[in-house]
C-alpha positions in Angstrom: -11.6 -5.5 -3.7 -9.3 -4.0 -6.4 -6.6 -2.2 -6.0 -6.3 1.6 -7.6 -3.2 0.4 -9.9 -5.2 -2.6 -11.3 -8.6 -0.5 -12.1 -6.4 1.9 -13.7 -4.2 -0.6 -16.1 -7.2 -2.8 -16.6 -9.4 0.4 -17.9 -6.6 1.6 -20.2 -5.8 -1.9 -21.7 -9.8 -1.7 -22.8 -9.5 1.0 -24.3 -6.4 0.2 -26.2 -8.0 -3.4 -27.5 -11.2 -1.4 -28.6 -8.8 0.3 -30.9 -8.6 3.3 -29.2 -5.8 6.1 -28.2 -5.1 6.2 -24.3 -2.1 8.1 -22.5 -1.1 6.8 -19.0 -0.2 9.4 -16.7 2.7 8.8 -13.9 3.3 11.4 -10.5 6.9 11.4 -10.5 7.8 14.3 -8.0 5.9 16.3 -5.8 6.9 19.5 -3.7 5.2 21.1 -0.9 1.7 20.3 -0.5 0.5 17.7 -2.9 -3.1 15.7 -3.2 -1.7 12.5 -4.6 1.5 11.0 -3.8 4.4 9.9 -5.9 3.4 6.7 -8.3 -0.1 7.8 -8.4 -1.6 6.5 -11.5 -4.4 7.9 -14.1 -5.6 6.5 -17.2 -6.9 8.7 -19.9 -9.3 7.6 -22.4 -9.4 9.5 -26.4 -13.0 10.6 -25.5 -11.7 12.0 -21.8 -12.9 9.3 -19.8 -10.8 8.9 -16.4 -9.4 6.0 -14.2 -7.6 6.9 -11.3 -6.3 10.2 -10.1 -3.0 12.7 -10.1 -4.7 15.6 -7.7 -8.1 16.7 -6.4 -9.8 17.3 -10.1 -8.7 20.4 -11.2 -5.5 19.3 -12.8 -7.3 16.0 -14.1 -9.5 18.9 -16.4 -6.8 20.9 -17.7 -4.8 17.6 -18.6 -7.3 16.1 -20.4 -7.8 19.0 -22.3 -4.2 19.8 -23.3 -4.2 15.4 -24.3 -7.3 15.7 -26.4 -5.5 18.4 -28.3 -2.5 17.4 -28.8 -0.9 19.6 -26.8 0.7 17.2 -24.4 2.4 13.7 -25.1 1.3 14.2 -29.1 3.9 12.3 -30.4 5.6 11.0 -27.5 5.9 10.2 -23.8 6.6 13.9 -22.1 6.9 15.3 -18.9 4.2 18.3 -17.5 4.7 20.5 -14.3 1.6 21.9 -12.7 1.8 24.4 -9.8 5.2 26.4 -10.3 3.8 29.8 -9.1 1.3 30.9 -6.8 -1.3 31.5 -9.1 -1.1 28.3 -11.3 -1.5 26.4 -7.7 -4.3 28.5 -7.0 -5.5 28.4 -10.3 -5.3 24.4 -10.3 -6.8 23.9 -6.8 -3.3 22.6 -5.3 -2.5 23.4 -1.7 -0.5 26.1 -0.9 3.1 25.8 -2.5 2.1 22.3 -3.8 4.1 21.4 -7.2 4.0 18.3 -9.0 5.4 16.4 -12.0 3.4 14.3 -14.0 4.8 11.8 -17.0 2.1 11.2 -19.9 3.1 8.3 -21.7 0.8 7.4 -25.1 -0.8 3.8 -25.2 -1.9 2.5 -28.7 -0.5 -1.2 -27.8 -1.1 -3.2 -25.0 2.7 -4.1 -25.0 4.5 -4.9 -21.5 1.2 -3.2 -19.7 -0.7 -7.0 -20.7 2.1 -8.4 -18.4 1.5 -5.5 -16.1 -2.0 -6.4 -15.9 -1.3 -10.5 -15.5 1.1 -9.5 -12.2 -1.6 -7.0 -10.8 -4.6 -9.4 -11.2 -2.6 -12.4 -9.4 -1.4 -9.8 -6.8 2.4 -9.6 -7.7 4.7 -6.8 -7.9 6.5 -6.1 -11.2 8.6 -2.9 -12.1 8.2 -1.2 -15.3 10.8 0.9 -16.7 10.1 3.6 -19.3 12.5 5.3 -21.1 11.2 8.9 -22.0 13.4 9.7 -24.3 12.7 6.6 -26.6 9.3 5.6 -25.2 10.5 2.3 -25.1 10.1 0.3 -21.6 10.8 -3.3 -20.3 9.9 -5.3 -16.8 11.9 -6.2 -13.9 11.7 -8.0 -10.9 10.1 -6.1 -7.6 12.6 -6.7 -5.0 11.8 -6.1 -1.3 13.8 -2.8 -1.3 12.4 -1.7 -4.5 11.5 2.2 -4.4 7.8 2.2 -5.3 8.6 5.0 -7.8 11.5 6.8 -9.3 12.2 9.0 -12.2 15.9 10.2 -12.7 18.4 10.1 -15.5 15.3 10.1 -18.4 14.1 6.5 -16.7 10.7 6.1 -14.8 10.8 3.4 -12.7 7.4 2.1 -11.3 6.4 -0.7 -9.1 3.2 -2.4 -10.0 1.2 -4.1 -7.5 1.2 -5.0 -3.7 4.2 -3.3 -2.1 3.4 -3.9 1.7 3.0 -7.1 3.2 0.3 -8.0 5.9 0.6 -10.9 8.2 -2.8 -11.8 9.7 -2.4 -14.5 12.6 -6.0 -16.1 12.7 -8.5 -16.9 10.1 -12.2 -16.0 11.2 -14.8 -13.2 10.1 -13.1 -10.4 11.3 -9.4 -11.5 9.2 -11.6 -11.6 5.9 -12.7 -8.3 6.4 -9.5 -6.9 6.9 -7.8 -9.3 4.4 -10.1 -7.5 1.7 -9.6 -3.7 2.8 -5.9 -4.9 2.7 -6.0 -5.9 -0.7 -7.6 -3.0 -2.1 -4.7 -1.0 -0.3 -2.0 -2.3 -2.4 -1.1 -5.3 0.7 0.0 -8.8 0.0 -2.1 -10.6 2.4 -0.3 -13.9 4.2 -3.1 -15.4 6.8 -1.5 -18.1 9.3 -4.1 -20.3 11.8 -2.3 -23.3 13.0 -5.6 -24.5 14.1 -6.6 -27.0 11.2 -10.3 -26.2 11.1 -9.9 -22.2 10.7 -7.2 -22.5 8.1 -9.5 -24.9 6.4 -12.3 -22.8 6.2 -10.3 -19.6 4.8 -11.6 -18.9 1.3 -10.7 -15.0 0.2 -9.4 -14.7 -3.3 -5.5 -13.3 -3.7 -4.6 -13.9 -0.3 -1.9 -16.3 0.5 -2.6 -19.0 3.6 0.7 -19.5 5.0 1.3 -22.8 7.1 3.4 -23.8 10.0 3.4 -21.9 13.4 2.8 -18.4 13.6 6.4 -17.4 15.0 7.9 -19.2 12.1 5.9 -18.3 9.9 6.6 -14.3 11.1 10.4 -15.3 11.2 10.6 -16.1 7.4 8.7 -13.5 5.9 9.1 -10.3 7.8 12.6 -9.3 6.7 11.8 -5.5 5.9 9.9 -2.3 7.5 7.3 -3.3 4.6 5.3 -5.9 6.5 2.9 -5.4 9.3 1.4 -7.9 12.0 -1.6 -8.3 13.7 -3.2 -11.0 15.7 -6.5 -12.1 16.0 -7.1 -15.4 17.5 -7.7 -14.5 21.3 -5.7 -17.4 22.1 -2.6 -16.6 24.1 -1.0 -20.1 22.7 -1.0 -18.7 19.2 -0.7 -15.0 19.3 1.7 -15.0 21.8 4.1 -16.8 19.8 3.6 -14.3 17.0 4.2 -11.2 19.3 6.9 -12.1 20.5 8.7 -12.9 17.2 6.9 -9.9 15.6 7.7 -7.2 18.3 11.6 -8.1 18.0 11.3 -7.8 14.0 11.5 -5.0 11.3 7.8 -4.8 10.9 6.6 -1.1 10.7 3.4 -2.1 12.7 2.5 -5.1 14.7 -1.1 -5.1 16.2 -3.0 -7.5 18.7 -6.8 -7.4 19.2 -8.8 -7.5 22.4 -10.1 -5.5 25.0 -8.4 -3.2 27.2 -8.3 -5.5 30.0 -7.0 -8.6 27.5 -4.6 -6.3 26.4 -3.2 -6.2 30.4 -3.2 -9.2 30.5 -1.0 -10.2 27.5 1.5 -7.1 28.1 2.1 -8.9 31.6 2.5 -12.4 30.1 5.2 -10.6 27.1 6.8 -9.4 30.3 7.1 -12.4 32.2 8.5 -14.4 28.9 11.2 -11.5 29.4 10.9 -9.3 26.0 12.1 -6.2 26.5 10.3 -3.5 27.3 11.5 -1.5 24.3 10.2 -4.2 21.8 6.7 -4.5 24.1 6.4 -0.7 23.8 5.7 -1.0 20.2 2.8 -3.1 20.2 -0.4 -1.6 19.3 -3.3 -2.4 21.5 -6.1 -2.4 21.3 -5.8 -2.5 17.7 -7.5 -0.3 15.5 -8.2 3.8 16.2 -11.0 4.2 18.6 -14.0 4.7 16.3 -16.8 3.0 18.1 -17.0 0.2 15.9 -18.4 -3.1 16.8 -19.3 -5.1 13.7 -16.7 -7.0 12.1 -15.9 -4.4 9.2 -16.3 -1.8 11.0 -13.5 -3.1 13.2 -11.4 -3.6 9.9 -11.9 -0.2 9.0 -10.5 1.1 12.5 -7.4 -1.7 12.0 -6.9 -0.4 8.5 -7.1 3.5 9.4 -4.4 2.7 11.8 -2.3 0.8 9.4 -2.4 3.9 7.0 -1.9 6.1 9.8 1.5 4.1 11.4 2.5 4.2 7.7 2.3 7.4 6.9 4.1 8.4 9.9 0.5 10.0 11.3 -0.1 8.2 14.4 0.0 10.9 17.2 -0.3 10.8 21.2 -1.0 7.1 23.0 -1.7 5.7 18.9 1.8 6.4 18.3 4.2 3.9 18.5 7.9 3.1 17.8 8.5 1.9 14.0 12.1 0.8 14.0 12.8 -2.8 15.4 13.4 -3.4 18.4 17.1 -4.5 18.5 17.2 -0.9 17.7 14.9 1.2 19.7 16.0 3.4 22.7 16.4 1.1 25.8 14.0 3.7 27.6 11.0 3.4 25.4 8.0 2.9 27.0 
């Protein structure tokens, strides 16, 4: 599965290389309720073709009309704001009180967007800086703490490519399904399985197969809160090592596959290993939202949905967990 950024840039360059003019539109600010987050992309072709999205659809219709008519970004990069008034918000189908700011960039040559496409196809992250006054741009490395998208002082900075990391412990069929979904959600997927037979059979394109013991992989790879760890082997000798390291790491999400009975046994083992209760409380288990899933892809969807909810701070009730590193979590967490 391809990420939305990849689909947008690939379509945009396809039109430009065919000799057509196109526009790249980026959501740079939102106020109140907004259909799409900052950093969302839309490619608009000369004939009005659309790939990507900046709203629920109504803004796109008006935007295409303005771009094709030369009312916006006719001579260069331009900002455009929708939803300043209640009337305009209702007209364009924006949620009550919602306002969004867009940057519309005319594209006539591949330029550095060709390098952006190459990075996306290799699932590498890269930052593109666009000067809104001159229309010039440059590419920079995307560090682990680079903000996904900012626009200030006349400079639009947008990170293209995976901005999140998912470490999967175990290389079985369910792992394949999760890896495919995670890549579409812009995760860089790292798979670790110390069992040689499973590791040798791993063949999901675009993912990274890491050698070494799970706890060592997590110790060196999980360095900030943009990482998630899930254990899927059903083997306590493998999963418990990974969980001990992951639960005291900065990872925003740590989950483990298994029934409630398996989970209860796992929690008891973790307590016996003297893992702090504040760390144990961070574990999502049984993993995934309860949607009655049974087939591997259905289970993968449930897990992906919980990852999305955790990343967006939308988990509630019994599914909610601490997202701070255990070392900074309150001692009374349960």
